[in-house]
N, CA, C and O atoms as CSV, one atom per row, in Angstrom:
chain,resi,resn,atom,element,x,y,z
A,1,UNK,N,N,83.660,104.975,74.608
A,1,UNK,CA,C,85.364,104.951,74.324
A,1,UNK,C,C,85.322,106.150,73.403
A,1,UNK,O,O,84.511,106.410,72.514
A,2,UNK,N,N,86.501,106.898,73.867
A,2,UNK,CA,C,86.684,108.083,73.391
A,2,UNK,C,C,87.619,107.841,72.032
A,2,UNK,O,O,88.182,106.784,71.745
A,3,UNK,N,N,87.642,108.957,71.343
A,3,UNK,CA,C,88.048,109.224,69.778
A,3,UNK,C,C,89.813,108.370,69.894
A,3,UNK,O,O,90.352,108.130,70.975
A,4,UNK,N,N,90.311,108.105,68.792
A,4,UNK,CA,C,91.165,107.526,68.847
A,4,UNK,C,C,92.438,108.454,68.776
A,4,UNK,O,O,92.549,108.807,67.602
A,5,UNK,N,N,93.236,108.883,69.389
A,5,UNK,CA,C,94.157,109.321,69.631
A,5,UNK,C,C,95.053,109.955,67.788
A,5,UNK,O,O,95.730,109.208,67.081
A,6,UNK,N,N,94.801,111.164,67.532
A,6,UNK,CA,C,95.263,111.087,66.122
A,6,UNK,C,C,96.895,110.843,66.042
A,6,UNK,O,O,97.412,110.524,64.972
A,7,UNK,N,N,97.508,110.980,66.992
A,7,UNK,CA,C,98.997,110.717,66.993
A,7,UNK,C,C,99.230,109.047,66.765
A,7,UNK,O,O,100.361,108.562,66.729
A,8,UNK,N,N,98.345,108.471,66.659
A,8,UNK,CA,C,98.365,106.891,66.958
A,8,UNK,C,C,98.893,106.555,65.128
A,8,UNK,O,O,98.321,107.436,64.486
A,9,UNK,N,N,99.500,105.897,64.401
A,9,UNK,CA,C,99.989,105.670,63.307
A,9,UNK,C,C,98.741,105.221,62.417
A,9,UNK,O,O,97.946,104.512,63.034
A,10,UNK,N,N,98.405,105.500,61.061
A,10,UNK,CA,C,97.391,105.101,60.329
A,10,UNK,C,C,97.249,103.478,60.181
A,10,UNK,O,O,97.360,102.990,59.057
A,11,UNK,N,N,97.047,102.790,61.114
A,11,UNK,CA,C,97.203,101.425,61.233
A,11,UNK,C,C,95.686,100.727,60.846
A,11,UNK,O,O,94.691,100.853,61.559
A,12,UNK,N,N,95.727,99.996,59.613
A,12,UNK,CA,C,93.953,99.219,59.521
A,12,UNK,C,C,94.340,98.045,60.683
A,12,UNK,O,O,93.390,97.934,61.458
A,13,UNK,N,N,95.152,97.387,60.934
A,13,UNK,CA,C,94.781,96.282,62.077
A,13,UNK,C,C,94.071,97.235,63.230
A,13,UNK,O,O,92.850,97.303,63.370
A,14,UNK,N,N,95.079,97.996,64.073
A,14,UNK,CA,C,94.770,98.725,65.069
A,14,UNK,C,C,93.376,99.195,64.957
A,14,UNK,O,O,92.544,98.774,65.760
A,15,UNK,N,N,93.068,99.982,64.083
A,15,UNK,CA,C,91.480,100.412,63.861
A,15,UNK,C,C,90.533,99.616,63.703
A,15,UNK,O,O,89.375,99.896,64.015
A,16,UNK,N,N,90.990,98.226,63.065
A,16,UNK,CA,C,89.757,97.224,63.283
A,16,UNK,C,C,89.678,96.294,64.268
A,16,UNK,O,O,88.848,95.390,64.365
A,17,UNK,N,N,91.008,96.682,65.343
A,17,UNK,CA,C,90.952,96.147,66.406
A,17,UNK,C,C,90.004,96.907,67.373
A,17,UNK,O,O,89.209,96.195,67.986
A,18,UNK,N,N,89.971,98.101,67.578
A,18,UNK,CA,C,89.376,99.056,68.115
A,18,UNK,C,C,87.998,99.213,67.769
A,18,UNK,O,O,87.236,99.587,68.661
A,19,UNK,N,N,87.471,98.952,66.427
A,19,UNK,CA,C,86.185,98.762,66.053
A,19,UNK,C,C,85.303,97.394,66.549
A,19,UNK,O,O,84.108,97.355,66.843
A,20,UNK,N,N,86.191,96.404,66.544
A,20,UNK,CA,C,86.006,95.030,67.104
A,20,UNK,C,C,85.412,95.296,68.316
A,20,UNK,O,O,84.235,95.076,68.600
A,21,UNK,N,N,86.704,96.028,69.394
A,21,UNK,CA,C,86.322,95.969,70.629
A,21,UNK,C,C,85.184,96.776,71.296
A,21,UNK,O,O,84.810,96.567,72.450
A,22,UNK,N,N,84.701,97.645,70.536
A,22,UNK,CA,C,83.304,98.654,70.612
A,22,UNK,C,C,82.291,98.039,70.089
A,22,UNK,O,O,81.153,98.299,70.480
A,23,UNK,N,N,82.506,97.194,69.197
A,23,UNK,CA,C,80.978,96.309,68.777
A,23,UNK,C,C,81.041,95.301,69.813
A,23,UNK,O,O,80.238,95.431,70.737
A,24,UNK,N,N,81.842,94.322,69.837
A,24,UNK,CA,C,82.042,93.329,70.968
A,24,UNK,C,C,81.347,93.709,72.338
A,24,UNK,O,O,80.409,93.131,72.888
A,25,UNK,N,N,82.066,94.858,72.760
A,25,UNK,CA,C,81.692,95.254,74.128
A,25,UNK,C,C,79.947,95.772,74.505
A,25,UNK,O,O,79.271,95.693,75.531
A,26,UNK,N,N,79.667,96.322,73.099
A,26,UNK,CA,C,78.207,96.802,73.416
A,26,UNK,C,C,77.380,95.649,72.925
A,26,UNK,O,O,76.206,95.808,73.257
A,27,UNK,N,N,77.527,94.856,72.441
A,27,UNK,CA,C,76.363,93.747,72.291
A,27,UNK,C,C,76.574,92.884,73.326
A,27,UNK,O,O,75.595,92.307,73.799
A,28,UNK,N,N,77.609,92.693,73.749
A,28,UNK,CA,C,77.991,91.946,75.071
A,28,UNK,C,C,77.046,92.246,76.194
A,28,UNK,O,O,76.363,91.413,76.789
A,29,UNK,N,N,77.095,93.719,76.442
A,29,UNK,CA,C,76.414,94.323,77.457
A,29,UNK,C,C,74.951,94.046,77.114
A,29,UNK,O,O,74.144,93.747,77.994
A,30,UNK,N,N,74.668,94.135,76.012
A,30,UNK,CA,C,73.112,93.766,75.636
A,30,UNK,C,C,72.752,92.404,75.668
A,30,UNK,O,O,71.547,92.164,75.592
A,31,UNK,N,N,73.735,91.222,75.789
A,31,UNK,CA,C,73.443,89.822,75.995
A,31,UNK,C,C,73.488,89.535,77.366
A,31,UNK,O,O,72.947,88.580,77.925
A,32,UNK,N,N,74.298,90.592,77.972
A,32,UNK,CA,C,74.385,90.032,79.522
A,32,UNK,C,C,73.134,89.731,80.147
A,32,UNK,O,O,73.252,88.860,81.009
A,33,UNK,N,N,71.803,90.233,79.969
A,33,UNK,CA,C,70.658,89.740,80.736
A,33,UNK,C,C,70.209,88.484,80.682
A,33,UNK,O,O,69.375,88.071,81.488
A,34,UNK,N,N,70.840,87.564,79.490
A,34,UNK,CA,C,70.341,86.397,79.041
A,34,UNK,C,C,71.263,85.354,79.227
A,34,UNK,O,O,71.085,84.186,78.881
A,35,UNK,N,N,72.421,85.893,79.879
A,35,UNK,CA,C,73.448,84.861,80.446
A,35,UNK,C,C,74.170,84.613,79.081
A,35,UNK,O,O,75.123,83.859,79.278
A,36,UNK,N,N,74.065,84.958,77.834
A,36,UNK,CA,C,74.917,84.784,76.809
A,36,UNK,C,C,76.020,85.380,76.113
A,36,UNK,O,O,75.818,86.587,75.983
A,37,UNK,N,N,77.161,84.987,75.590
A,37,UNK,CA,C,78.227,85.529,75.142
A,37,UNK,C,C,77.808,85.575,73.667
A,37,UNK,O,O,77.060,84.713,73.205
A,38,UNK,N,N,78.285,86.564,72.945
A,38,UNK,CA,C,78.532,87.149,71.772
A,38,UNK,C,C,78.558,85.736,71.027
A,38,UNK,O,O,77.546,85.528,70.358
A,39,UNK,N,N,79.457,84.792,71.015
A,39,UNK,CA,C,79.794,83.377,70.219
A,39,UNK,C,C,78.256,82.883,70.287
A,39,UNK,O,O,77.609,82.946,69.241
A,40,UNK,N,N,77.594,82.363,71.534
A,40,UNK,CA,C,76.761,81.584,71.973
A,40,UNK,C,C,75.543,81.931,71.186
A,40,UNK,O,O,74.842,80.993,70.807
A,41,UNK,N,N,75.140,83.347,70.841
A,41,UNK,CA,C,74.172,84.198,70.351
A,41,UNK,C,C,74.223,83.940,68.844
A,41,UNK,O,O,73.206,83.698,68.194
A,42,UNK,N,N,75.561,84.008,68.269
A,42,UNK,CA,C,75.825,83.772,67.007
A,42,UNK,C,C,75.518,82.045,66.413
A,42,UNK,O,O,75.156,81.732,65.278
A,43,UNK,N,N,75.786,81.156,67.533
A,43,UNK,CA,C,75.139,79.850,67.189
A,43,UNK,C,C,74.277,79.676,67.365
A,43,UNK,O,O,73.852,78.757,66.665
A,44,UNK,N,N,73.297,80.247,68.292
A,44,UNK,CA,C,71.785,80.314,68.353
A,44,UNK,C,C,71.419,80.622,66.765
A,44,UNK,O,O,70.830,79.866,65.992
A,45,UNK,N,N,71.941,81.961,66.500
A,45,UNK,CA,C,71.135,82.073,65.229
A,45,UNK,C,C,71.190,81.327,64.285
A,45,UNK,O,O,70.245,81.009,63.563
A,46,UNK,N,N,72.429,80.939,64.192
A,46,UNK,CA,C,73.002,79.730,63.239
A,46,UNK,C,C,71.935,78.467,63.069
A,46,UNK,O,O,71.512,77.941,62.040
A,47,UNK,N,N,71.670,78.191,64.409
A,47,UNK,CA,C,70.786,77.237,64.316
A,47,UNK,C,C,69.341,77.640,63.930
A,47,UNK,O,O,68.573,76.857,63.371
A,48,UNK,N,N,68.979,79.076,64.308
A,48,UNK,CA,C,67.553,79.252,63.949
A,48,UNK,C,C,67.537,79.305,62.488
A,48,UNK,O,O,66.483,79.364,61.855
A,49,UNK,N,N,68.801,79.284,61.895
A,49,UNK,CA,C,68.673,79.123,60.388
A,49,UNK,C,C,68.581,77.918,59.682
A,49,UNK,O,O,68.105,77.649,58.580
A,50,UNK,N,N,69.147,77.232,60.561
A,50,UNK,CA,C,68.850,75.711,59.934
A,50,UNK,C,C,69.020,74.606,61.247
A,50,UNK,O,O,70.070,74.044,61.557
A,51,UNK,N,N,68.151,74.510,61.690
A,51,UNK,CA,C,67.661,73.326,62.732
A,51,UNK,C,C,68.243,72.044,62.249
A,51,UNK,O,O,68.373,71.854,61.040
A,52,UNK,N,N,68.608,71.134,63.146
A,52,UNK,CA,C,69.038,69.912,62.832
A,52,UNK,C,C,70.420,69.702,61.738
A,52,UNK,O,O,70.513,68.929,60.784
A,53,UNK,N,N,71.226,70.495,62.162
A,53,UNK,CA,C,72.544,70.408,61.737
A,53,UNK,C,C,73.272,69.568,62.705
A,53,UNK,O,O,72.928,69.043,63.764
A,54,UNK,N,N,74.785,69.597,61.795
A,54,UNK,CA,C,75.534,68.783,62.872
A,54,UNK,C,C,76.704,69.726,63.203
A,54,UNK,O,O,77.065,70.671,62.503
A,55,UNK,N,N,77.337,69.264,64.573
A,55,UNK,CA,C,78.135,70.333,64.833
A,55,UNK,C,C,79.383,71.130,63.953
A,55,UNK,O,O,79.733,72.309,64.013
A,56,UNK,N,N,79.874,70.076,63.170
A,56,UNK,CA,C,80.719,70.238,62.202
A,56,UNK,C,C,80.050,71.020,60.991
A,56,UNK,O,O,80.686,71.945,60.487
A,57,UNK,N,N,79.123,70.774,60.633
A,57,UNK,CA,C,78.420,71.814,59.506
A,57,UNK,C,C,77.994,72.971,60.091
A,57,UNK,O,O,77.823,73.899,59.301
A,58,UNK,N,N,77.718,73.244,61.526
A,58,UNK,CA,C,77.339,74.754,61.719
A,58,UNK,C,C,78.625,75.403,61.751
A,58,UNK,O,O,78.824,76.514,61.259
A,59,UNK,N,N,79.784,74.476,62.524
A,59,UNK,CA,C,80.837,75.544,62.388
A,59,UNK,C,C,81.337,75.971,61.159
A,59,UNK,O,O,81.771,77.118,61.048
A,60,UNK,N,N,81.330,75.095,60.107
A,60,UNK,CA,C,81.354,75.481,58.820
A,60,UNK,C,C,80.709,76.752,58.390
A,60,UNK,O,O,81.433,77.561,57.810
A,61,UNK,N,N,79.518,77.036,58.578
A,61,UNK,CA,C,78.406,78.054,58.416
A,61,UNK,C,C,78.867,78.676,59.069
A,61,UNK,O,O,78.897,79.721,58.420
A,62,UNK,N,N,79.518,78.968,60.401
A,62,UNK,CA,C,79.454,80.146,61.204
A,62,UNK,C,C,81.055,80.329,61.119
A,62,UNK,O,O,81.437,81.067,62.027
A,63,UNK,N,N,82.223,79.818,60.197
A,63,UNK,CA,C,83.357,79.911,60.205
A,63,UNK,C,C,84.159,79.923,61.401
A,63,UNK,O,O,84.886,80.864,61.716
A,64,UNK,N,N,83.979,78.594,62.227
A,64,UNK,CA,C,84.272,78.524,63.192
A,64,UNK,C,C,85.097,76.722,63.596
A,64,UNK,O,O,84.660,75.619,63.267
A,65,UNK,N,N,86.502,77.090,64.476
A,65,UNK,CA,C,87.100,75.857,64.240
A,65,UNK,C,C,86.482,74.823,65.263
A,65,UNK,O,O,86.066,75.340,66.300
A,66,UNK,N,N,86.361,73.565,65.163
A,66,UNK,CA,C,85.895,72.474,65.647
A,66,UNK,C,C,86.267,72.819,67.237
A,66,UNK,O,O,85.312,72.802,68.014
A,67,UNK,N,N,87.575,73.127,67.774
A,67,UNK,CA,C,87.381,73.539,69.181
A,67,UNK,C,C,86.620,74.370,69.795
A,67,UNK,O,O,86.009,74.136,70.838
A,68,UNK,N,N,86.623,75.492,69.108
A,68,UNK,CA,C,85.795,76.542,69.393
A,68,UNK,C,C,84.156,76.316,69.470
A,68,UNK,O,O,83.393,76.535,70.411
A,69,UNK,N,N,83.928,75.880,68.350
A,69,UNK,CA,C,82.235,75.203,67.981
A,69,UNK,C,C,81.816,74.667,69.444
A,69,UNK,O,O,81.068,75.180,70.276
A,70,UNK,N,N,82.730,73.168,69.486
A,70,UNK,CA,C,82.221,72.411,70.819
A,70,UNK,C,C,82.330,73.017,72.060
A,70,UNK,O,O,81.615,72.503,72.920
A,71,UNK,N,N,83.126,74.115,72.472
A,71,UNK,CA,C,83.205,74.639,73.850
A,71,UNK,C,C,81.690,75.494,73.756
A,71,UNK,O,O,80.852,75.406,74.654
A,72,UNK,N,N,81.527,76.189,72.726
A,72,UNK,CA,C,80.424,77.029,72.571
A,72,UNK,C,C,79.095,76.244,72.695
A,72,UNK,O,O,78.208,76.753,73.379
A,73,UNK,N,N,78.842,74.869,72.004
A,73,UNK,CA,C,77.742,74.069,72.104
A,73,UNK,C,C,77.562,73.295,73.688
A,73,UNK,O,O,76.504,73.171,74.307
A,74,UNK,N,N,78.804,72.875,74.074
A,74,UNK,CA,C,79.085,72.429,75.455
A,74,UNK,C,C,78.061,73.435,76.368
A,74,UNK,O,O,77.021,73.042,76.896
A,75,UNK,N,N,78.531,74.663,76.426
A,75,UNK,CA,C,77.976,75.647,77.289
A,75,UNK,C,C,76.278,75.957,76.843
A,75,UNK,O,O,75.460,75.967,77.763
A,76,UNK,N,N,75.815,76.196,75.466
A,76,UNK,CA,C,74.678,76.025,75.432
A,76,UNK,C,C,73.811,74.768,75.675
A,76,UNK,O,O,72.591,74.787,75.838
A,77,UNK,N,N,74.598,73.678,75.679
A,77,UNK,CA,C,73.866,72.318,76.518
A,77,UNK,C,C,73.390,72.549,78.018
A,77,UNK,O,O,72.348,72.440,78.665
A,78,UNK,N,N,74.667,72.915,78.218
A,78,UNK,CA,C,74.593,72.734,79.782
A,78,UNK,C,C,73.344,73.793,80.447
A,78,UNK,O,O,72.728,73.539,81.481
A,79,UNK,N,N,73.153,74.959,79.636
A,79,UNK,CA,C,72.266,76.262,79.854
A,79,UNK,C,C,70.952,75.968,79.488
A,79,UNK,O,O,69.968,76.659,79.752
A,80,UNK,N,N,70.978,74.689,78.736
A,80,UNK,CA,C,69.656,74.508,78.205
A,80,UNK,C,C,69.231,75.363,76.948
A,80,UNK,O,O,68.005,75.452,76.880
A,81,UNK,N,N,69.765,75.884,76.139
A,81,UNK,CA,C,69.731,76.876,75.109
A,81,UNK,C,C,69.276,75.933,73.880
A,81,UNK,O,O,68.349,76.083,73.083
A,82,UNK,N,N,70.118,75.042,73.981
A,82,UNK,CA,C,69.897,73.510,72.998
A,82,UNK,C,C,69.926,72.378,73.153
A,82,UNK,O,O,70.337,71.947,74.230
A,83,UNK,N,N,69.552,71.603,72.256
A,83,UNK,CA,C,69.608,69.798,72.595
A,83,UNK,C,C,70.281,69.077,71.263
A,83,UNK,O,O,70.263,69.403,70.076
A,84,UNK,N,N,70.809,68.095,71.878
A,84,UNK,CA,C,71.061,67.029,70.803
A,84,UNK,C,C,70.464,65.908,70.457
A,84,UNK,O,O,70.107,65.201,71.399
A,85,UNK,N,N,70.182,65.418,69.073
A,85,UNK,CA,C,69.440,64.316,69.073
A,85,UNK,C,C,70.227,63.389,68.118
A,85,UNK,O,O,71.109,63.765,67.346
A,86,UNK,N,N,69.772,62.096,68.282
A,86,UNK,CA,C,70.628,61.153,67.256
A,86,UNK,C,C,69.907,61.450,65.932
A,86,UNK,O,O,68.789,61.932,65.752
A,87,UNK,N,N,70.691,61.102,65.187
A,87,UNK,CA,C,70.086,60.834,63.522
A,87,UNK,C,C,69.620,59.896,63.564
A,87,UNK,O,O,70.387,58.941,63.681
A,88,UNK,N,N,67.838,59.547,63.484
A,88,UNK,CA,C,67.242,58.610,62.955
A,88,UNK,C,C,67.632,57.672,61.658
A,88,UNK,O,O,67.260,56.500,61.615
A,89,UNK,N,N,68.225,58.131,60.853
A,89,UNK,CA,C,68.780,57.271,59.819
A,89,UNK,C,C,70.256,56.821,59.831
A,89,UNK,O,O,70.667,55.884,59.147
A,90,UNK,N,N,71.073,57.611,60.718
A,90,UNK,CA,C,72.314,57.363,61.106
A,90,UNK,C,C,72.531,57.437,62.592
A,90,UNK,O,O,72.671,58.574,63.043
A,91,UNK,N,N,72.591,56.321,63.525
A,91,UNK,CA,C,72.832,56.784,65.112
A,91,UNK,C,C,73.986,57.063,65.335
A,91,UNK,O,O,74.269,57.065,66.533
A,92,UNK,N,N,75.178,57.424,64.310
A,92,UNK,CA,C,76.404,58.045,64.886
A,92,UNK,C,C,76.492,59.411,64.684
A,92,UNK,O,O,77.466,60.115,64.953
A,93,UNK,N,N,75.463,59.752,64.210
A,93,UNK,CA,C,75.329,61.512,63.823
A,93,UNK,C,C,74.768,61.883,64.706
A,93,UNK,O,O,73.870,61.112,65.045
A,94,UNK,N,N,74.882,62.931,65.410
A,94,UNK,CA,C,74.191,63.937,66.388
A,94,UNK,C,C,74.066,65.225,65.909
A,94,UNK,O,O,74.977,66.024,65.689
A,95,UNK,N,N,72.574,65.412,65.724
A,95,UNK,CA,C,71.843,66.608,65.351
A,95,UNK,C,C,71.619,67.724,66.412
A,95,UNK,O,O,71.444,67.355,67.574
A,96,UNK,N,N,71.607,69.167,66.100
A,96,UNK,CA,C,71.726,69.959,66.996
A,96,UNK,C,C,70.450,70.733,66.834
A,96,UNK,O,O,70.062,70.856,65.672
A,97,UNK,N,N,69.718,71.283,67.792
A,97,UNK,CA,C,68.197,71.875,67.767
A,97,UNK,C,C,68.234,72.904,69.043
A,97,UNK,O,O,68.754,72.793,70.153
A,98,UNK,N,N,67.427,74.011,68.395
A,98,UNK,CA,C,67.280,74.970,69.802
A,98,UNK,C,C,66.032,74.367,70.628
A,98,UNK,O,O,65.089,73.785,70.092
A,99,UNK,N,N,66.183,74.621,72.174
A,99,UNK,CA,C,65.144,74.572,73.135
A,99,UNK,C,C,63.884,75.117,72.748
A,99,UNK,O,O,63.678,75.636,71.651
A,100,UNK,N,N,63.036,74.992,73.667
A,100,UNK,CA,C,61.877,75.809,74.194
A,100,UNK,C,C,62.318,77.299,74.371
A,100,UNK,O,O,62.056,78.277,73.670
A,101,UNK,N,N,62.996,77.200,75.406
A,101,UNK,CA,C,63.490,78.453,75.976
A,101,UNK,C,C,64.605,79.358,74.969
A,101,UNK,O,O,64.872,80.522,75.265
A,102,UNK,N,N,65.131,78.780,73.923
A,102,UNK,CA,C,65.534,79.505,72.968
A,102,UNK,C,C,64.399,79.856,71.986
A,102,UNK,O,O,64.308,81.031,71.632
A,103,UNK,N,N,63.684,79.112,71.597
A,103,UNK,CA,C,62.741,79.492,70.630
A,103,UNK,C,C,61.578,80.843,71.374
A,103,UNK,O,O,61.119,81.786,70.730
A,104,UNK,N,N,61.387,80.624,72.512
A,104,UNK,CA,C,60.781,81.785,73.393
A,104,UNK,C,C,61.123,83.096,73.077
A,104,UNK,O,O,60.391,84.082,72.999
A,105,UNK,N,N,62.586,82.968,72.867
A,105,UNK,CA,C,63.506,84.212,73.165
A,105,UNK,C,C,63.975,84.559,71.367
A,105,UNK,O,O,64.752,85.491,71.158
A,106,UNK,N,N,63.520,83.869,70.381
A,106,UNK,CA,C,64.545,83.925,69.491
A,106,UNK,C,C,63.830,85.248,68.813
A,106,UNK,O,O,64.728,85.727,68.120
A,107,UNK,N,N,62.863,85.932,68.693
A,107,UNK,CA,C,62.574,87.173,68.074
A,107,UNK,C,C,63.087,88.022,68.808
A,107,UNK,O,O,63.695,88.890,68.183
A,108,UNK,N,N,63.088,88.177,70.467
A,108,UNK,CA,C,63.836,89.345,71.078
A,108,UNK,C,C,65.263,89.351,70.855
A,108,UNK,O,O,65.873,90.410,70.708
A,109,UNK,N,N,65.852,88.167,70.820
A,109,UNK,CA,C,67.499,88.048,70.417
A,109,UNK,C,C,67.690,88.695,68.990
A,109,UNK,O,O,68.560,89.547,68.810
A,110,UNK,N,N,66.929,88.308,68.073
A,110,UNK,CA,C,67.262,88.690,66.852
A,110,UNK,C,C,67.181,90.375,66.462
A,110,UNK,O,O,67.896,90.978,65.661
A,111,UNK,N,N,66.063,90.916,67.307
A,111,UNK,CA,C,65.682,92.170,67.440
A,111,UNK,C,C,67.157,92.956,68.100
A,111,UNK,O,O,67.738,93.945,67.655
A,112,UNK,N,N,67.436,92.263,69.097
A,112,UNK,CA,C,68.643,92.898,70.029
A,112,UNK,C,C,70.066,92.731,69.350
A,112,UNK,O,O,71.091,93.258,69.783
A,113,UNK,N,N,69.978,91.820,68.077
A,113,UNK,CA,C,71.174,92.059,67.449
A,113,UNK,C,C,71.047,92.990,66.367
A,113,UNK,O,O,71.984,93.740,66.090
A,114,UNK,N,N,69.708,93.009,65.581
A,114,UNK,CA,C,69.620,94.073,64.681
A,114,UNK,C,C,69.303,95.219,65.130
A,114,UNK,O,O,69.168,96.035,64.219
A,115,UNK,N,N,69.095,95.702,66.340
A,115,UNK,CA,C,69.408,97.134,67.081
A,115,UNK,C,C,70.710,97.198,67.392
A,115,UNK,O,O,71.108,98.355,67.524
A,116,UNK,N,N,71.564,96.306,67.566
A,116,UNK,CA,C,72.842,96.654,67.945
A,116,UNK,C,C,73.495,97.034,66.483
A,116,UNK,O,O,74.276,97.976,66.356
A,117,UNK,N,N,73.205,96.440,65.719
A,117,UNK,CA,C,73.913,96.959,64.344
A,117,UNK,C,C,73.494,98.295,64.274
A,117,UNK,O,O,74.302,99.181,64.555
A,118,UNK,N,N,72.156,98.615,63.884
A,118,UNK,CA,C,71.854,99.885,64.027
A,118,UNK,C,C,72.298,100.872,64.597
A,118,UNK,O,O,72.504,101.987,64.117
A,119,UNK,N,N,72.516,100.393,65.971
A,119,UNK,CA,C,73.249,101.600,66.874
A,119,UNK,C,C,74.712,101.676,66.377
A,119,UNK,O,O,75.242,102.752,66.099
A,120,UNK,N,N,75.437,100.294,66.263
A,120,UNK,CA,C,76.600,100.791,65.915
A,120,UNK,C,C,76.701,101.672,64.493
A,120,UNK,O,O,77.421,102.670,64.452
A,121,UNK,N,N,75.970,101.254,63.391
A,121,UNK,CA,C,76.182,101.908,62.056
A,121,UNK,C,C,75.685,102.959,62.177
A,121,UNK,O,O,75.998,103.759,61.294
A,122,UNK,N,N,74.716,103.467,63.262
A,122,UNK,CA,C,74.169,104.902,63.292
A,122,UNK,C,C,74.693,106.081,62.710
A,122,UNK,O,O,74.002,106.851,62.043
A,123,UNK,N,N,75.962,106.249,62.958
A,123,UNK,CA,C,76.747,107.568,62.155
A,123,UNK,C,C,76.597,107.285,60.975
A,123,UNK,O,O,76.102,108.313,60.512
A,124,UNK,N,N,76.710,106.451,60.035
A,124,UNK,CA,C,77.156,106.215,58.250
A,124,UNK,C,C,75.894,106.474,57.788
A,124,UNK,O,O,74.920,106.196,58.488
A,125,UNK,N,N,75.785,106.932,56.783
A,125,UNK,CA,C,74.674,106.694,55.853
A,125,UNK,C,C,74.042,105.509,55.130
A,125,UNK,O,O,74.546,104.416,55.385
A,126,UNK,N,N,73.053,105.539,54.296
A,126,UNK,CA,C,72.777,104.126,53.939
A,126,UNK,C,C,73.966,103.490,53.269
A,126,UNK,O,O,74.600,102.467,53.527
A,127,UNK,N,N,74.092,104.523,52.211
A,127,UNK,CA,C,75.247,104.045,51.181
A,127,UNK,C,C,76.366,103.660,51.902
A,127,UNK,O,O,76.949,102.601,51.669
A,128,UNK,N,N,76.728,104.486,52.809
A,128,UNK,CA,C,78.200,104.162,53.872
A,128,UNK,C,C,77.937,102.641,54.357
A,128,UNK,O,O,78.802,101.773,54.239
A,129,UNK,N,N,76.653,102.401,54.917
A,129,UNK,CA,C,76.512,100.617,55.823
A,129,UNK,C,C,76.515,99.775,54.778
A,129,UNK,O,O,76.945,98.644,55.002
A,130,UNK,N,N,76.078,100.083,53.490
A,130,UNK,CA,C,76.260,99.159,52.226
A,130,UNK,C,C,77.727,99.007,52.139
A,130,UNK,O,O,78.345,97.977,52.405
A,131,UNK,N,N,78.191,100.053,51.768
A,131,UNK,CA,C,79.603,99.932,51.517
A,131,UNK,C,C,80.547,99.011,52.527
A,131,UNK,O,O,81.210,98.013,52.246
A,132,UNK,N,N,80.373,99.724,53.864
A,132,UNK,CA,C,81.031,98.808,54.916
A,132,UNK,C,C,81.113,97.415,55.003
A,132,UNK,O,O,82.112,96.702,55.094
A,133,UNK,N,N,79.761,97.084,54.956
A,133,UNK,CA,C,79.440,95.849,55.287
A,133,UNK,C,C,79.856,94.895,54.164
A,133,UNK,O,O,80.071,93.713,54.434
A,134,UNK,N,N,79.986,95.389,52.834
A,134,UNK,CA,C,80.631,94.829,51.705
A,134,UNK,C,C,82.423,94.834,51.935
A,134,UNK,O,O,83.138,93.979,51.414
A,135,UNK,N,N,82.887,95.814,52.694
A,135,UNK,CA,C,84.465,95.890,52.270
A,135,UNK,C,C,84.714,94.825,53.763
A,135,UNK,O,O,85.567,93.944,53.661
A,136,UNK,N,N,84.058,94.944,54.892
A,136,UNK,CA,C,84.229,93.872,55.759
A,136,UNK,C,C,84.136,92.415,55.389
A,136,UNK,O,O,85.056,91.715,55.813
A,137,UNK,N,N,83.058,91.739,54.569
A,137,UNK,CA,C,82.928,90.858,54.148
A,137,UNK,C,C,83.974,90.143,53.130
A,137,UNK,O,O,84.350,88.972,53.092
A,138,UNK,N,N,84.272,91.125,52.416
A,138,UNK,CA,C,86.156,91.228,51.616
A,138,UNK,C,C,86.621,91.098,52.242
A,138,UNK,O,O,87.141,90.002,52.033
A,139,UNK,N,N,87.080,91.617,53.474
A,139,UNK,CA,C,88.473,91.153,54.418
A,139,UNK,C,C,88.123,90.043,55.034
A,139,UNK,O,O,89.083,89.275,55.101
A,140,UNK,N,N,86.914,89.521,55.637
A,140,UNK,CA,C,86.550,88.418,56.116
A,140,UNK,C,C,87.110,87.071,55.350
A,140,UNK,O,O,86.798,85.953,55.760
């Protein structure tokens, strides 16, 4: 993507949107061979952090609304990246787990995300990267 036209007003919202488009597009391209979207990858990483969570708890962890998490989970279930199991202590509760397919690609997919982050931030010094991430967390 080319540099932003200097005649565009200094608008933080516009700049954040452009940065998002760039980051999202780069990671989307890296995930394409796995038939995963960025959100699906995020959900898998959330489950790798805490296998056996409920959809509601995963949504809270990832700051995703119920409709969004539900759609992402349905697609991951259909493509056999995750599975649901009834909680043995409460049959009304469904718990989420990654499948063998996901487990086999876990390290590769995490490394892919790490390299995408490094690539995106490569023009920043270490100190700038730390500051940038802190500022993004503050905004989020």
